[in-house]
N, C-alpha and C positions, 0 to 999 in steps of 0.2 A: 334812751333820750339823755341826752346831756345836762346834768342839776347847774345852773348858775346860784351864784349868791348875792351878785348885784347886777343893776342894770347895766351898768358899764360893759359887765363880762359877758351879759346878753348880747348888747350891742357891740362889742367886739369882736363876736363869734358868727355874724349875718353875713351870708355871702349870697349872691353877689354883693358888687360895692353897689350898685342900684337900689336895692333892695336895702341895704343900709342907708342910703342917701335918704329913702324916702321914710326910711322906721325913725330915722336921727330928726327929721323935720317934725314928723308927729309927734315925737318926745318932747320935742321944743314947743310945740302949740299948746300941747297938754301942760308944760310946766307955766308956760304964760298966763293961762288961763285959771290955772290953779295951784298958785305958788304955794299955799299952806299945805297943799295934800303931800300926805307921805310916799316917797318913792320907796317900793321893795319890790322882793319878788314874792310870786305867790299862786300858785298853779303851775309851776315852772315857767311863768313869762311875767315881764313889766305889769307892776299894778299900783294903783294911785288911789291912795285912802283918803278920806278928807268925812268923818262923822260915818263912815261906813265907804264900801267901796265905791269909786268914781268911773275909773276904767279900768283896763285893763289892754294890753297889745300883743301881737303874736306875730310872728312872721312864717309864710308858709311857703311853697315854693313857686308859686305865680301870684301870690299877693298878700299882703299883710290884712290881719283883721284887727278891729276897733269894737271891743267887747263891754258892751255897757249891760243895758237891762231889756226888758220887752218893751217896759212903758217909753224909754229913748225911741225904740224904733216905732213905736207906735205913733211918738209925736212928732217926728219927723218923716213920716212915712212917705209923703210928697217926694220930698227932697231926697230920698233914697230910692227913688223907683229906680234908676238907673244903676245901681249896684246891687249888688247879689247880696241876701240877706238872709238872716235867720233868726231865731227867736234870742233879740238881744245880741245880733254877731251882723258885723257889716263889712262885707271884703272890698279893699281899695287893690284893683290891678299894681305890680309894678311898673307898668309901661304906661299909666297914666297919673297925671299930678292929683295930688290930694286935693280934695276939695276944702280947705284952709275954713273959709268961713262957717262950712255947715261943721266939721271938726269942733272950731271954735263953740257955734252954739250948744251943741252936744253934749260937752264939758261941762258949759257954764248951767245946761238945763242939770244934768246928775248932781253939781254941787246943789242947785235950789231945791232937788226934791229931798237931799240929805241933810240940808238945814233944815226944812220943815221939818223933818223927823228928829231933831233935835229940840226943836220946840216943845213937841208935844209932850 
């Protein structure tokens, strides 16, 4: 597996172009909802951290995955029923438009959880 130093490097390596376009939009959504989050590469994929991990994402042959936590998957179980999920992971097929409102809610919820931890 190729090692990436920056999210830009990761994004530039994505093929095919449809997958890159989908992940580019996913990145934009995350940055819009979490503008103060630190963007980095962690576990070989793009990561966003604000008082702890917010979300990660990765590209795969037939889908992209958004990695949050099992809490996030539980919080949005009904809305995620049309997607393949596992503990803390949501798969979005490349040939389907991203559910932008849902992704925004997930990112906002993760920030809310992290900021609540900070207050304790």
